[in-house]
C-alpha positions in Angstrom: 33.1 -24.1 48.5 31.4 -26.9 50.4 34.6 -29.0 50.0 36.6 -26.2 51.6 34.1 -25.8 54.5 34.3 -29.6 54.9 38.1 -29.5 55.1 38.1 -26.4 57.3 36.0 -28.0 60.0 38.2 -31.1 59.9 41.6 -29.4 59.6 43.0 -31.0 62.7 42.8 -34.3 60.8 44.3 -33.1 57.5 48.0 -33.6 58.3 49.6 -35.7 61.0 52.5 -33.2 61.1 55.5 -33.3 58.7 57.7 -35.7 60.7 54.8 -38.2 60.7 53.5 -37.7 57.2 53.9 -40.8 55.1 54.8 -38.7 52.0 57.5 -36.8 53.8 58.9 -40.1 55.2 58.9 -41.7 51.8 61.2 -38.9 50.6 63.2 -38.7 53.8 62.9 -41.7 56.2 64.9 -39.8 58.8 62.7 -36.6 58.7 62.8 -35.0 62.1 60.9 -32.2 63.9 62.2 -29.6 61.4 60.8 -31.5 58.4 58.8 -29.4 55.9 55.3 -30.4 54.8 55.0 -32.4 51.5 54.1 -30.5 48.3 50.6 -31.9 48.4 49.9 -31.4 52.1 46.2 -30.9 52.5 46.7 -28.5 55.5 49.1 -26.4 53.5 46.8 -26.4 50.5 43.9 -25.3 52.7 45.9 -22.5 54.2 46.9 -21.3 50.7 43.3 -21.3 49.6 42.2 -19.4 52.7 44.6 -16.6 51.6 42.8 -16.4 48.2 39.8 -14.2 47.5 37.5 -17.2 47.8 39.1 -18.1 51.1 38.6 -14.6 52.3 34.9 -14.8 51.5 34.8 -18.0 53.6 36.6 -16.2 56.5 34.1 -13.4 56.2 31.2 -15.9 56.3 32.7 -17.6 59.4 33.0 -14.2 61.1 29.4 -13.5 60.2 28.3 -16.9 61.5 30.1 -16.1 64.8 28.3 -12.8 65.1 24.9 -14.4 64.4 25.6 -17.1 67.0 26.4 -14.4 69.6 23.1 -12.8 68.9 24.2 -9.8 66.8 21.2 -9.0 64.5 21.9 -8.9 60.8 19.1 -8.3 58.3 18.9 -10.5 55.3 19.2 -7.5 53.0 22.5 -6.7 54.6 24.3 -9.8 53.3 24.7 -11.0 49.8 23.1 -14.2 48.4 26.5 -15.8 48.2 27.1 -15.1 51.9 23.7 -16.5 52.7 24.4 -19.7 50.8 27.8 -20.0 52.5 26.2 -19.6 55.9 23.7 -22.4 54.9 26.5 -24.7 53.7 28.6 -23.9 56.9 25.6 -24.9 59.0 25.1 -28.1 57.1 28.8 -29.1 57.3 29.0 -28.2 61.0 26.0 -30.5 61.6 27.6 -33.3 59.7 30.9 -32.8 61.6 29.1 -32.9 64.9 27.4 -36.2 64.0 30.8 -37.6 62.9 32.4 -36.6 66.2 29.5 -38.2 68.2 29.9 -41.4 66.2 33.7 -41.4 66.9 33.0 -41.1 70.6 30.5 -44.0 70.5 33.1 -46.3 68.8 35.6 -45.6 71.6 
């Protein structure tokens, strides 16, 4: 699940868009704006996973995280241990992502 959270936070970097994807261009060098994603497109695979039961649990956890950040009170006994662990992982991954973004800005 941590891997999925990692990818989810960085989804804007997963695929350069089909017409710019090196895998798509290897198969069709003249691929234009209507090009379809490659079979192994990380953005497409993430989207497919998020439609699965595991992905739905992650979506529920992200919604719960949003509610907590907005000050909605939730008692610990109202969430499952798995949801609690996913909230912890989401927080850790978000912290890592923010550090990465700060480092990117420093390098520019």
